[in-house]
N, C-alpha and C positions, 0 to 999 in steps of 0.2 A: 345558855350563859346562866352560870349561877351567880347570884350577887355574894359581894365580899363580906368576910366574918363582920367588918367594920358598920355596913351599911345594914345588915338584919343585928345588931344589936338593941337588942327591944327597950333596953335602959336607956340607953345613949338616946334614943328615936321620943322615948318619953320625956326626956329631961330636955330636947330642942323643942317638943310639942309637936315631932312631926308624924303624920301617918305612914305607916309601914306599907300598907296596899297602894298608895299613891307614890311610894318610893319603887315599888313593883312597878308602878306604872310608867315613873320614868325612866327605867331600867328599859322596859318593852320599847319604849318609845323610841331611843337611842338606838338599841338594836332593830328596829323595823328600818330606821332609815338605812343602817349599814345593809340591812337583807335584800332591801330592794335597792341596793346600790346609787340611792342618793346620795350619801357619804362613803369614803372608804375605809372610814372606821371612826372611832371616837373615843374622847375621855371626857368625865363629867366629876366635880367636886361641890359638894353642897355644904354650907355649915349655918348654924345660928345661934345667935348668942356669942361667938367668936370661937364656938367648936365645931369642927368638921366631923357632920355624921354619916357622910357617904364621899365613897370615890370607885370610880368605876371604869375602866376602859374595855373596848372590844375592836374588830376590824383587823387592819391588816397596815403595819409601818410604813409601807412603801408605797407608790400611787402605782406601783405595776402588778397588774393582777394576778399574775403567778408566783407575787411574791408571797413567802410563806410567816417569813416575820411578825408576829402580832402588838397590835398598839398596848402600852402597859401604864401605869396611871403615872410612872414617874418618868414619861416620854416627853423628850424636850423638842418644843417646836416654834416655827414664827409665828410671835404673836400681834405680827401687824400694827394695824391702828391703834390698839391697846396702847402701846408705846407711847401716844400721844398723852396720855393721863399720866403717864411717869415725867415727862416734859413739861406737860401743865404742874403737877406738883414740885419739881425742881422750879419754877416760874414764883411759886407763890412761896417756897422755900426764900429766895432771895428776897420776894417784897416782905417775910417776915424778919430780914437781916436790915430791912430799910435801904436793901442796895436797888432795887426800883419800885414802881407803883403802877398798877394797872392802867390807869388812867395816863400814863405816860406817851408822851410821841415816838412814837420809834425812829424818827430823825434825830432824837436825842442820844441815840446811840448808834443806831448804824447810819452813816453817812450817807449812802445810797438814798436814804427816803428823804432829804433834804431838798426838795423839787415835787412841783406839783406834775400831777395830782395825789402825791402818796404823805404830803405833809400833814393830814388829820389824822393820819394812820396811830394807834394806840396797840399797847400792848392789849390791851382786852379785845381787840380788835380782832388780833390774832388768834388769841385763844377760841374765839367765839364764832371764827368763820364769818365773820360778819364784814372783812377791811375791802372786799371786792378785787383782789388780787388772783392772779390766776387760779381758777377752780381746777379740781382734777379732771383727768379724760372720763366723758363719759357721765358729767354730772349735767352736761348742757346739749340740747340736740341738736348739735353742728357738725357735718360731715367734713368740714374745712377747720374745724377747730384746733388749732393750735397753742400747748399749754408752756408754762414755763419748762418742765422739762425739754420742749424742744429749743428754746430759746438757748438752751444753756447746753445742751449736747450737741444740737444739729447743728448749730449755726456759726459753732466756734465761740462764739461771745464769754462762754462760761470760763475758758480756760485763763481769759483778763482779769474775771471779777462774776461769779457765779450769781450775787445778788443782782446786780444791775442787769445782768443778762437774765436774771427771772423774771424784772420787772418791766423788760420793754413790751410785754405783751398789755402792759397796761391796768385800766380797771375795767373790771365786768358791771361794776354796778357803784355808783357814790356811796362811800365809806359810810357803813352802818345801815343801810337803808334794808338790804337782804341778806339772807342766811344762804351760803355757797359755798359745801365742803371744799377745803384747799390744804391740800399737807405741805405744800410747799410754804404756808405760813407757820407750818411746825418747824419747818427746817429754820427759815426766818427767825423762831424765838429757840431753835439751838444757837444760832449766830449771835442772840442777843444773850445768852448764859454763857458763850464764853468773851464776850467782850466784857461781861460783868465781872467774871471768875479769872479772866486770862487762864484756862485751860479748858480742854474740848468739852464740849457737851457730854458727850459719853462716859468721861472720865468722871465730870462732875457727879451726874448722875448713878454712877455707878460707887463712887463714894460716900456718896451724902443720902441716898436713898436704899440702892440694891443691897449694899454691905451692911447697912443700921439694920434692917430689916429680915438679915440672915437668909437671903435668895440664892442660895449658893449655885443653882440652878440655872440663871439668870443673867444673860448679857447682851452685848451688841453684837460682837463675835463670836463665834463658835467655839467651844471650847473641845481641842482636841483630844483630850484624853474620854469624854464624853463622847466622841464622834457615833458611836455605835447606838448612843440612844434618841438619835434626832429622828425625828419625821421627816421622808422624803419625798418631796412634791413632784419634782421632774428629774429628768437626765443629768442634768447640768450639775446639780444639788447632789447627785448619789454620787456623780465621779469626784466632786469635792469634797465630801464626808469621806470615799475611801481613800484618796490621799492624805486626808489630816489623819485619818485613822493608822494610816501605815509610816506616817512620818514624812511622805513625801512632799507633803505641803506645810507650809506653818503660815500661823495667823498673820503674821509680817506678809507672807507671799501676797495675802489677799488685798492688800492694799498697795503694794509697790510699786505697781504698774498703773495707779492713779493717777489720772493730770487734775481732776478734780475732785476733793473730798472735800463734800458739803457733811455737816452733822446728820446721823442716825435718826432724828428726833421726830421724823415724820413716821417711823415704822418699821426701825429696823431690828428690834430687839427678839431673843429666843429667850422660853418662859417654860413651863410646867404649871398644869395647875396648884400644886400646894405652895409655888413660889407666889403665885396671882392670888391665893388666898390670902397668905401675908400681905400682901399690899392692901387690897379689899378690907381686908378687917381692920386695919389700921387706919385705914379712911373711914368706916364704919363707929371707930371706937375716938372720934373727933383729933386724929392725927396721933393718937399715943398707940406703942407697941413694948410689950414686955416693960414696963418702967420707964422709959424714954419717948421724948417726942422727937416726931420727924416733921410735922407739922403743927401749929398753933391750930386752937380749936377754933378761934375765930377764921384763919383761912380757910380749914376745912369748911366751915359753915358759907363762907362766900363765895366760894371754888364751887361749891353743888347747888348753888341758889340760881334761880333763874336770870341771865345778865337785862334781859330787858322784858319789862313787865308790859310794853306794849307789843302787838300784833308784829311779828317779825317774817315777812313772805320770804316762802323757800319755793324755789322754784328748780331746785335740782332734782334730778330723775325723774323728772316729770312731775312735781308736786303740785303744780299749777297755781302756786301761791299760797300754799295752805301756811298757816301758822306754825313756826316752828320754836319749843324751847329747849334751852341751851343754858346750859352753864358756863363757867370761868374755866372749860378745860370739858366736865363729860356733859355727854346727851341725858336730856332729861324728857325724852320726848314720851307722853302720855296721851291715849287716843283708847277708839272702841275696841280695839286688837289686843290691848296690853291687861295683864289682870296682875301686877304688882303695886304696888302704893304709890301713890303721886307724890312724888319729889323721889322716886327713883333716880339716881344716877348711875351712868355705864359708860362703857364704850365696845364697840365690835369690832374685829378684826376680818380684813378679808382672807378669805381661805377655808375655812372662817372657824372664829373665834368670838366669844365674849366674856365681859365680865359683867356682872348687875349686883349692884348695892342696894337694898333696901334698908333706910336709916329707923323704918316705925316698925320692921316685921324683924329688924336687925338679921336679915339674911345675905348672902354673900354665894352668889354663885357663880360658879366658872366654868366653861365647856367647850372641846374643838373637835369642828366635824369639818373637817377637808373634805369638800365637794368634791363627787367623783368627775372626773376628766375638767376640772376647775367651772362648772356650771353651776352658779350662786343658785340656793333655793330656797327661799323667805321661811320655810318650814323649817331648817335648822336654827334659828334663831326665836322668830315668834312662837313657833310653836313650842321649842324648848322652854322658855319661859312660862308659858301658860302652864303647861304639865306640873314642872318644877314648882310652882307657887300655888297650887292645889291642893299638895299636901300639907299645906301650914293648917295647926288647928289654935 
């Protein structure tokens, strides 16, 4: 596969101080993952100093091995937990407007928290995965674990009050004493956005973040007119996009049979690498984008700074109590396996995709690597950022 014209523009590479030979290495890295069937395809986009200098795609659009449709740089894909960065940004917007604050008890906004042991939980605890509420499946070694979704959907309690149902799990640990990944916490942040604004969280994020950034390919629900551009990861999705494309199914149809409709703020968005670059560069530019402000400079600085200056034990996914650096929204991990600058903030999304922002090197990197047969491989994340950062001059 040849590099795109944009990627081989020597003058642009010189302008952003990036080595051409290492850009070729980046492309070989992703193409090798594809050839070895670690992934079914890939898309990546790299920018520095606010300028996109590389975009490339390879592999197939659909999970089916016989598929001949190719992945494109404008392919739309589910960004999964990268959605959480948008949710955090929305919370910080509301903080900028004085409508809430990070140390505010959640019980002051959601009545379901006005009981022990939930009263000490603050908005900051939800943002940093330190609240102790039900963690995601797979984070703990417990064959009998039943998380928030079990209580919401399997017990029937969610039909009456999904927040109370999800809290039925109780707390995994005392508030603020550990880090344990909880997507349910970010769904609750969506409920807070709705309580404060009076509109659905998805609508607020669309109107106040997605549209102002000109992210025309980004949405919570699929866009029927663009159904042919979505990456297909399973049979159910294939059938849905075919029906959307033919007009047999509408977006409204996707929700009409839902008995429980929670905010999709934990992982429900679709986007492209180009759109995510707009969001990433806004954060690297202290909240500014094309002359306007999405967030204040102080909000971005606080959002991307470590929440807890002391050790924060992490027992998720077998970490064994290692310290976990985390911001009020983004991940801040920095260890022996990382090549980016300390202070780089980011988020991954299952499936897998990643958005990394290095404020020292002024680099924003986005990539999408749908794993073959949904078998997660760390090289798709850890290996990728090491190769990408190796080209910086």
